[in-house]
N, C-alpha and C positions, 0 to 999 in steps of 0.2 A: 504496498498501499505507499502510494506518493503519498507526502508531508509538506503540506503548503508552509511557509517562514509566514502566512497568514492567521494561519491559528495560534498567532502568540497575539492577535490584538483582538480581545475580549474583554470585557467586565463579569462575564460570567463565572463563574466557578468551573462547571463542565472544561472551560476550555483549557486550565492549568495543565492536566496531563497531556492533553496532545500537546502544549507546548514544549511540554518537560521532553516529551519524545523524541521533537522535533531536534532540541538543541541537543539532546542527547548523540545523535545522529551527527550533530556538527560538532563533538566536545572530540576532546582527548582520552576518552574511558575514565580511567579510575580517579585523574584529579581533577578531572572536569568535573564528574559526577556526581562526588564530594561537593563541589561549589553549586551544581546545581541545586541539589536537597533543600542546601541553605538558601539559596535563593529562591525555592519554592514553597519556604518556607515561611521568610518572610514576606513574599506577597502574600501567601494566603490570612497572614495574620495582617497585614496592611489592608486585605480586600475589605476582611471583616471588618476590620473598622472603618473601613470610609465606607461602606454598604452601612452599616448601623447607623453611622452619626447623617450619609444620605437619609435614611430611612426617618429617623426622629427628627432632622431637619422639616422634611419635606409635611412630617403628618405634623407637627405644631406651627409652619411658619415660624419657627422662632430666630428671624434676623435680628441681625443688630444696625441698626443705622449705622453711617459714616457720620462721625463727629463733622469734615470738615464739607459736608454735604448737609446736616442738618438745616442750616438757612433756610436755602434752595426751597429742601422739603418744606420749611412748616411756611415756604409764602406763596407755593402750591407750583414753583419752576420746575420742581423734578416730583414725580411720583415716588412714595415713600419703598423701600430698597427692596420688600418682597414682591411689589409687583414692576419691580426693574429687573427681575431676575427671571431664568426664565423656569419654565417648570419642574423640571429636576435641574439645578445646577449643577456644576460638577465642584462633589465636594471630596477637598484634600484634606490631611491630617496630619496642619502643622496651626500652628497658634504663635501670631503675635497685636502686635498693638497699630493699630491705623493711624497716618497723620506726616509730615515732616514732608519736607525736601533734600534731593538728591541732584548733587553737583557731578557732573562727571567733564572731563575734557575731549575735546578732539580736535585733529585738527583743520578740517574744512566745512564748509558748508552739505558736504554730499556725507558729512556720518551720519547723518539724522535718520538715514536708513540702514545705520546699527541698532534703532531702539528696535526696529520690526523681529532681529536676530537676538537683541537680550529679551523684549518680551516676551516671542515663542507660543504667541496662541496660535494654534495649528487645526484644522481639522483634526488630524491624528499626527501625534508627536513621539518622539525618544521619553521617555523616561531617563534617569540616572544611569542606570543598569542598560542604557542603549535597547531595552524594548519597547515596539511600540503599539501604542497606546490610546481609546479615544481621547477629546480634548473636548474642542467646539463641536463637533459632533460626539452625540450620545451613545451610539452602538455602530457597528459596522459588521456585516455579514457579508462572510467569502466563501463564493462554492465554487471548487475547484483549480483558485486563485486564477480565474478569468470574470467572474460573475462578483461584482463588487455592489453592494445595495446600504448605501449610506444614510442614517439614520439621525434624523438634526435635532435638537434642544427644542420642544414645543417653548412657544413663549420666547423665545434668544432674541433681540433685539440688537440692531448698530447703535455705537457710538452717540446716536444722533434718535434716539427713541423710537428708531422705524422699524418692522416687524423682519428679520432675519426667516427667507424662507426660500424656498425649492425654485421661484421666481429668481431669485441672483445666482443661481444655477442654469438654470433655465437662458438667461442673460447671454451670460458670457459664455455659454455653446454655440446659439443661436445667432447674437451679435458681435461675436468680437469672436471666439474661436472659426468660426467658419464663417468669416466676412472677407470676402479679397482682401478689403481696402486694406483692413488693420489689421489681420493674419493671410500676408502674401505667399509665405511660404507653408502654410498650413495648419496642423494642429502642434502642437509641443510634440518630440521626439518621445518622450516616455509616453503618449499617449497611443503611441503607435506600434501594434506589433504586426512586424513583416510588413511593415508597409499601410496596416490599415487600421480605420479608429474604432471607438469601442460605438456599439450602440449605446444611446442616451434616453432613458426614460425618465418622467417624471410620474411618480406612482401616487405622489400625494403632497400638502401642501407642505409637509418634512417628510418626504423620503424622495431622492431618487436613485440610480440602478443605472452601474457603465459595465457593459460587458462585450468581450471579448473573443474571437474566435479559440481562442489559443491562452495562454498562462499569461499573463502581465507582471512580473514579480519588482518591474518597476512603481507601479502604481503608487502605491499607498507610501514608501520610501520621499517620491517627489512629493509628497504633501508635506513631509516631515520636513521639507530640508531647510535647509538658513535661508535660504533665498527660494519660499517655496515655489511649486507650481501651482500659480490661482485657478481653479476651476469654480470660483463665484466673484461675483462684484455685486456694488450697490445699487441695484439694477435702481431705485425712486431715487438715488441721485444722480447716475451717469447719463439717462436716456435724454437727458435737454441736453446732452453736446452727442446724441447718434441721431441720423436722418430718419430712421424709421421712426421716429416720434415728434418727430420735429417737422416742422412745414421748410419747402425748400427758403423762402423767403425767408424764413426766420433765423435757418441755418445761415445764409450767405450773411446775413446783418451778426450776427454769432461770432461766424469768421473773421468779420473785419473788426468788430472789437476788439478779441483779443489776438487781433493781428498773426495769425495765422496764414498760411499758402490755401489749408483743403481743412476737411473739418474731421479729420483724421489727426492733426496736429495737433485742434481745441482736445478731442477727446482725450490723445494719450496723456496731454499737460494735465489734465485734471484727474484721470484715471490708473495711476500708477501706484497700487497700495505698498507696495515692495519701498519707494523710495520715503515715503516718511516726509513729502514736500508742498502737498496740497493739504492747510489747515482744513479746511471745509469739506474732505474727502472723509467718509463715515468709515470706521476703524470697528475692529473685533479685537485687538490688541488691547490688553492693562493698561498703556500712557496713548493719548491723541497727542498730536501737535497742536498747540494754538499758535506759532508764532511765523510770519511770513519771511522767506527770504527776500532780498540778504538780512545777514544779521550776525552781530557775534554773540549773542544768546538766545539758543532754541527752548523754550519751554515748552514741555511734554504733560499733563497734565491726566487724572484717572480718568479712566473711562468709567461712566456712573452708570453701566449695561452692562460690566465685564460678567461675564457665566462661572466665574469660580467662587468658590467660598472657603472660609475655610472651617475646623471642624468647630467652633467657637459661635458660629453663624457671621463671622465677619466678612463683607464681601470684600475680594481684592481686586486690584494690588493693595499691601498695605501703604505703601508710599506716595502721599498723595501729587507731587510733582518731581519729575527730573527736568533738570537742567544741564545743558548740553553746551559747554563756557568753549569757544574756539581760542585755542593756540597755535603758534607753530610745533611742529613736532617737534623741534627741537628744543623745545623750553618747555615739553608736556612734562619731563622727569623733573625740572627743578620746580616749578610748580606744585606738581604732586607730593617734592619734598618739600613744600615749604605750606602744606594742608589745604589743598585747594582745592581738592579732590575727595569726595567721600567714597569713590568705588572705581579704579581706575587699574589697568593689564593694556590697553591699547596704548600703544609707540612707550612702551617700556619696555627694557630689556637688562639681559641679567648682569651688562657692566655697569649699570643704573644701583645694583641692589645693594651695595657696598654704604653709596650715598643714601640711599632710601631708607637702610637698616639706621644709620647714624640720626637722620631726621625724626625715629618714631619717640625720643624722646621731647622734642620739640612743638608737637601737636598731637594730635589724636589719631593719629593713623597707626595702623600695623599691618606690618609684610608679612603674605603669606607667600609659599612657593606651591605653583602648580604645574601639572605636567605640561610635557607638548604631546599631541597627536600626530602631527607630522611624518611624514617618509623622512623628512629632513629638513634640518633647520634652514641652510643657504644651499642653493641649487640651482644648478648651472645647466639649460636650458640651449641645446645646439639646434636650431631651424630649421628642418628639414622641407621649410616652403621658403626660404628668404631669396630673394631678387637676386642675390650674385650669383651668377651660373656654377665658377669654380667650384664657391665654399658651398652652397647647394649641393650638390657630386661629393662632396666632401663629407659633408652632414651626413647625407643619405649613405654614406659607406659606413657600416657597420666595428672595420677592425679601426677606423678613426678614431670613430666613438670613444673604443676602449684602449686605445692611446690614449686620448684624451683623460679617461679616466683614472688609469695607472700611472697619469702625470701629476697626483692629485697625495701632497701626503698630509689624510687623515690624522693621522697620529699629531703632526705638529699643530693643523689647526682645532684639535680636541683643547692639546698641555697650551698652546699662545691664547688662543681667546673664551676655551669653557672651560679653564683653570682641572680639563681631567675629567670633567663629569660626564661628555656627551657620549653616543651609540654610535662607534666609530662605523661606515660602510657606505652602502650605495642609498639609491630613495628608494626605498622597500617599508613594509609592514613591522610594527615595532614589535618585542616578543609579551607584550600583554594581549597581543591579538590569536586568536586560535587557530590563525590561518598562516604566523611568523614561521619561518624556517630559515636557518640563520647563512645557508649556502646562498638564497637570493641576496641579503646584504651583502654579502663575500665576493657577489661576482665580479670580477675585475675591479675590484676594493684596495689591495692592497700598491702599495705604494713601489712602483718597479720600472724606474725610468730607462733600465734597460731592453726589458721587453717592447718598454712602449716607444722607444726608438727604433729596433726591430719592425714592430707594426708599421710605423709611418714610414722609414725606409723602403718597405715589403709593397709600399703603394706609390714609391717611384718616385718620394719629396725627396731625392739626396742633392739637391743644389741647394747652394746658400747661397747667402751673399755677405760681405763685408762685417756683417753685426753677426755674424751666424744664424742669421735666420733662414729659414730652410724658405723656400719658394713655392708659388702654388707652379699650375702649369703653364698659365700665361705668362710668370717669369714674375710677377709682385709678391715682394716680401710675405710670408705669413703675419701679416701683425690684424689683431681681431677685435670689434671693438665688443666689450660685454653692454648689454645697457639694463640699466637698473631704476629703483623707481627713484633713490637716495633719500629712500627716507629712515633708513635704519643703520647706525655707522658700522654696524658687527660685516655687514655685507661687505665694504668698502675693504675691512680688515682682513676678511677672509678671502676677498680676489687679491691681494696685495700680497699673498703667502704661497696665491697657486701660481700670479703671475710671475714670481720668480722660481717655482717648480717649473712651469709650461716654457720658459724659457730656457731651461736649461737643456727641452726637447726644440728646443730651433720653434717656438710661436711665442709671439709677442701677445698679449692683451690689453688695452685699453680700456676701463670702467668710463661709461657716462651717463650723469645721472639725469632722471628725469623726472617732472611731474606723472602720476600713476598714468592719467588717460590720455596722455600721449606716452610715457614708456606702454602701455597695452597696443595705441596703433600703428607704433612702430616695430612690434612682433605681429601685430593682424597684416601688415600690408609686405609684409616681407623686407622692408628696411632694414630690421635685428637680422644678424646672422646669429646673433648668441646672446640668452638674457638672463639675468636671476633672479629668484625666487624664490619662495619656501617650495619643498616638495609635496608628497601626495597628501591632500589633503585629510585623506582618514585612513590614518597609517593601525585603527585600530579596529580594522574590519568585520566581522562573520561572513558566513558565506550565503547569509541571505541578506547581506546588503550589494548593492549594485556596485563593482568592477568595472562602470565608467570611469574610473581613472586609468587604468592601464590602457585602455583604446583612445582610437579619435572619434569622438564623441562629439567635442564643444571648442567654438572659435577660440575658448578663452582657455587654451590647453597649451602651452606656449613654444610645445617643440613641435609641433603640428596643426598651426592654427587654419588651414585653408582646409587639413583634412576634416579636421572635426567638423569646420563648417558645414562640411556638404554633407556628415549627417544630421547634424543639428537641425541645418535645414530644407534637409532631403532634397538636394541638388544644390545649391551656393557652393561657393569652394571649388574645390577639386576631390574627386577621390582619390584615397592613399596606390601611392605609386611604389611601394615596398610591400613586400609580397608577407613579412612579419606584419607589416601596421594593418594590414587587409587578414592577416590570420587571427591577430589578437580582436578587429572589429567583428569577426566570424565565431568565434567563440562569445565572445560578449553578448550577441544574437541569441548564441546557444543558450546564456546562462537566461535572458529577457524568457525564454520560448518555455522555461523550463519550472515546474513546482520540487523536482525529487530534488531531496535533502544533500545528497550524496553526490547527484550530478553536479548539483551547482558548486560544491568542494571540491570534486575535482577540476571545472572550468576554472575555479579561480586558483589551484594551484596550474597549471599551465599558464593561464595567461601569465603569473609569476614569472615563471621560471622564462618563459619569451622575453617581457622586458625585462628582467635582470640581465638577459643572457645579448639582447641588443644595446644596451644600455641609453635607452633615447632620453634618459637623463641623468644627469653625473651629480650624485647625493653627495654629503659631506661628512657631517656630526649630524646623529637626533637625540633626542630627549633631552634638548636643554630645559632648565626650569626658567620657569616663568613668573617673576615678580605678580603679586596681586595687590594692591594698597590696596586696604579695608580704613572704613572709620571704625575707630572702638565702641561707640555706640549703634552700630551697624550690624542686627542680629542675622543670623540664618545663613551666614555668606558660611559657606563648607570650608573647612581647613583642609582640604586636599581637595582636587580636581582637575580636569584634561582643559586647559584652556588653549581650545580649538574650535576651527570654522566648523565641520565636517565631522562626524555628524551634531556634536554636542552643541552648534552656536553658539559660543561663547561661552559665556550666564546662558545661557537660556535651556540646556536641561537640569539645569541645578535651579530653575523658578524664581527667576528675580524679581516676581511678584508675591513672592514670600519674604524677601529681605524687609526688614523693617527698621525704623532708627528710635531710639530711647533715648535722650538727651540726657537723661538721669544716672542710665545704667547702661555701662559699658559691658559688649559682649562676654559671655563664660566663655575661655577657650581653654580645649580637651585636651586631656594627656595625650603626647603626640603618640601615633600608632602607626605603624604598616601598611600602609594600604596597595603597596607596591607588587603584586601579587603578577607573576608573568606564567605564561603557558608554557604546560608543561609540554614541550615538542622534542620530538624524535633526535633532530638531529641540531637541536640549538646550542651546541657544547661551545661553539667557539662565539658565539654572540653573549654582549655583555647584559646587565639585572637593568632593567628600564628603572634607572634609579632618580630619572632627572625630570622637572614639568617646565612646562611651557607653553608657549603660541607663538609664531612668526612675530 
C-alpha cells in the first residue's frame, strides 16, 4: 500500500498512525523510530489539549477582548471579539499577555514583505517539527495524493471585516490564474502535473476541491512556503480593478488616474499580497500594513479578525504593533547593539556576535545563537546560461566546475572566518536531515590544487600570460567577475581567500557588489558568469518535501536561470542543454508524480548524487551560527531554532504571533539543553556534527 505524505495533514486522531507509518518509511530505523514514538506521544498530548481547549472555548464563547481594541468595540467601530473570530478559531496551546509594540530593523522599503514571512499565516503551514498542519483552513481531505478538498473556517473574515469564502478562491482561479493578461504563462508550475492543471470545484460557501489525474505532492508544500502560492485573493476589494466587474469607461478612467499603461498594471499594483506594499489590501496575516511608501518607518497593526486564539481565549497576535525601521544594512548591527531593535537576526552575522554580546549589559537585549538550515553559508554559482560564449562552454563543463571546487580551501575558510565551527564541504544537505549522506557533502570538496590543475590542463587550458594566468581558447586571460549583493562582509572575506587559491590555479577573480535587484537581473540576463549567494535553501529536507532545489525549476536559481525559467513559465527561457541537468528535471518530475514514500526517498538520493557529482554549485562551509538578538522582555522566543528561509520562514514556524512583551518581567531563560540531534546515517562517518546555528 502506498502512503501519501499528505496523511500527515489532519487534525483527527485517526490520522496519526498513518503519519507514523509514513515517516517510518522515510526513517533510518531504530534511532528514527525512537524519535518518532516520542514525537507521536507529544503530538497526541498536544492535540488532546488543543481539542479540549477548542471544544471548551467553542462551547462557552469565553473569549477575552484585546485591551487595545476595547475602546473601538465600546464605540461600535468594531464588533466584539466573539463576532470577529471564525465559528471555530484555531486554538493554540500557549499563554501570554496582549499588548505592546515590537521594533525591528530592515534595510529597504521592499523588506515590508518580510512580515508575510514572519507572520506565516497559511492555508496549511509547517509547525516547528516541519509537519504540515491546517492553519487558515479548518481541515484538508486528501485522496490518493491527487484530490484535495479544502475546508475553510466558517465565519472567518478578512482584516477589513468582509467574509472570507470560496468566492475568493473562485476569483483567483477564474479571473487571475486563467486570465491570459494577468497570467500569460498559465498556471503556476506547482499546479501542473504533466503539463495539466487541476479540475477546480466550488462545493459550497466554505469548501473547494482541486483534483488532478495523478498525485501532486507539490501542492500543499507550495501553500506553506515562505513565499506561498496564493490560490485566493480578496474578491470584494480587487474586483474594482478588474474589467470583468468594471465598465470599460470606468476602467479607462482608473488606468488614467493611476498612471498605468493598462488595467493589468493597476491590478498588480494593488493586488500582490506577498509584497505587503498596499495598506488597503485586506489580509489574513496577524499584522496588516498601515504605512504607505515611501517612508523610513513602516507600521503594522494587529489584524482584529485574525483566526488564532490562545488556550485562555485571547485573540492572537499578542503584540499590537510591529514597527519596521529602515537603516543601512551596514549600520543594523550597531543599531541593534544600541538597543534599537527588539527582535533582530536579518543583517546580522557571526562576526557581530562579540560586539552584540558585550552590548547586552548596556540594554535590555540578550543574544541567542540559532542554527543555519542552508546547504552552504557562502556558495559560488557558475552561471551556465551566461552570455559570454567561451565562459559558458567552460562553466557547462563538469571537469571545469570540479576543478574550481577542488581549488577552494574550505578548511582555511572555516578556521579564518568561522572560528572552525562550521561544517566543511559542498553545497549539500545537513546532518540533521534524514536524507543526509556525507559522501554528497564531501564530493569534489577536498582542497587538492594538484588535481584541479590536472583537470584544467586536460581541458586544454595550458597557455598562460605574463601574470601566469591561464588563457581562454580565444586568447583572453581567465579573469572572472564574481557578482555579489554586497550585503554581507563575510562574502567578501570568503571571496578574498578563494581568490588566493584560484589564482594559484591560473584564474583571477574580482568581486563586484551591487544592490540585490540589480544583482539578480545581471544573473538572469546572463551578464554575470558567476555569482555568490547562500546555498541550498532547504538543507533539512525530508523525502516528502520537494527536491526542486536540485533541478532547473525556477529562474532565481543562479546556476541556470534560463533553464529554470523554461520550467517555471512553461516555455520561457530555454530548455536544459546538459544531459545531467535534464536528468535532474526528469527525476524531479518523477517525484512529483508519485505518492510512494520509498520511491520519493530513492529519487532524492539519485538527485543528490547527480547534483554533487556534477558540482552545479560550489559550497564552502555550512552550519554557521546566527545571532538572534531578543529584547529581554520578549517572551515565547525559542532559545534554539533554525533561522532559515525554507521551510522555516525565519521566525514563521515558531509562530511570531505568539511572542509577547511584558515591560515588567524579563523572559525566563531555560537551562541549556542540547538540541543538535543528528540523523544516524550509514555513511556519515566523515561528516561533522551539526553544532552550529544560523541563516545567511
